[in-house]
C-alpha positions as CSV (number, residue, x, y, z in Angstrom):
1,M,-19.4,-14.0,-12.8
2,E,-18.0,-16.5,-14.9
3,T,-15.4,-13.9,-17.1
4,I,-14.1,-12.9,-13.8
5,I,-13.2,-16.5,-12.3
6,T,-12.0,-17.5,-16.0
7,L,-9.7,-14.2,-15.4
8,L,-8.9,-15.7,-11.7
9,Q,-7.9,-19.1,-13.0
10,D,-6.5,-18.3,-16.7
11,N,-3.9,-15.6,-14.9
12,P,-1.7,-16.8,-12.4
13,W,0.1,-13.3,-12.2
14,F,-3.0,-12.1,-10.8
15,Q,-2.3,-13.9,-7.8
16,V,0.9,-12.5,-7.4
17,V,-0.4,-9.0,-7.7
18,A,-3.1,-9.4,-5.4
19,A,-0.5,-10.8,-2.5
20,V,2.1,-8.0,-2.9
21,V,-0.7,-5.4,-2.6
22,A,-1.9,-7.2,0.8
23,L,1.7,-8.1,2.0
24,A,2.7,-4.1,1.4
25,S,-1.2,-2.5,2.6
26,A,-0.1,-5.0,5.8
27,V,3.3,-3.9,6.0
28,A,1.8,0.1,5.6
29,A,-0.5,-0.5,8.4
30,I,1.8,-1.7,11.0
31,T,4.9,1.2,10.4
32,P,4.7,4.2,11.7
33,T,4.6,6.8,9.2
34,P,9.2,7.8,9.0
35,K,10.3,11.4,8.9
36,E,10.2,13.2,5.4
37,G,13.6,13.2,3.7
38,S,15.0,10.1,4.7
39,F,15.1,6.7,2.9
40,L,13.2,4.7,5.0
41,A,10.4,7.7,4.0
42,K,11.0,7.1,0.1
43,L,11.0,3.1,0.9
44,Y,7.5,3.9,2.5
45,K,5.9,5.4,-0.6
46,V,6.7,2.7,-3.0
47,I,5.3,0.6,0.0
48,D,2.5,3.2,0.0
49,L,2.1,3.4,-3.8
50,A,2.1,-0.6,-3.7
51,A,-0.6,-0.7,-0.9
52,I,-2.3,2.0,-3.1
53,N,-3.1,3.5,-0.6
54,V,-4.4,6.8,-2.0
55,G,-5.9,10.0,-1.3
56,K,-7.0,10.0,2.5
57,A,-6.3,6.1,3.1
58,K,-2.5,7.2,3.1
59,Q,-1.5,8.0,6.9
60,T,0.2,11.9,6.9
61,G,2.4,10.9,10.4
62,K,0.5,14.3,11.3
63,T,-1.5,14.4,14.6
64,D,-4.6,15.7,15.1
65,G,-2.4,18.7,17.1
66,D,0.2,19.3,14.2
67,T,0.2,22.5,12.3
68,K,3.3,21.6,9.9
């Protein structure tokens, strides 16, 4: 446990990385998934990556009734 505390105290970049992930997660959670192929879709992929939204955590923009 002391190793983790030391890591957090000695590396200020860790707090910056955690803040970026938290902000990206919040943005990804409150914004709707844009249509594929648009500039916003590309930006959304970057935000998803920064938020560590991978696998089943990602929003696809499709509802249960969509077949595509």
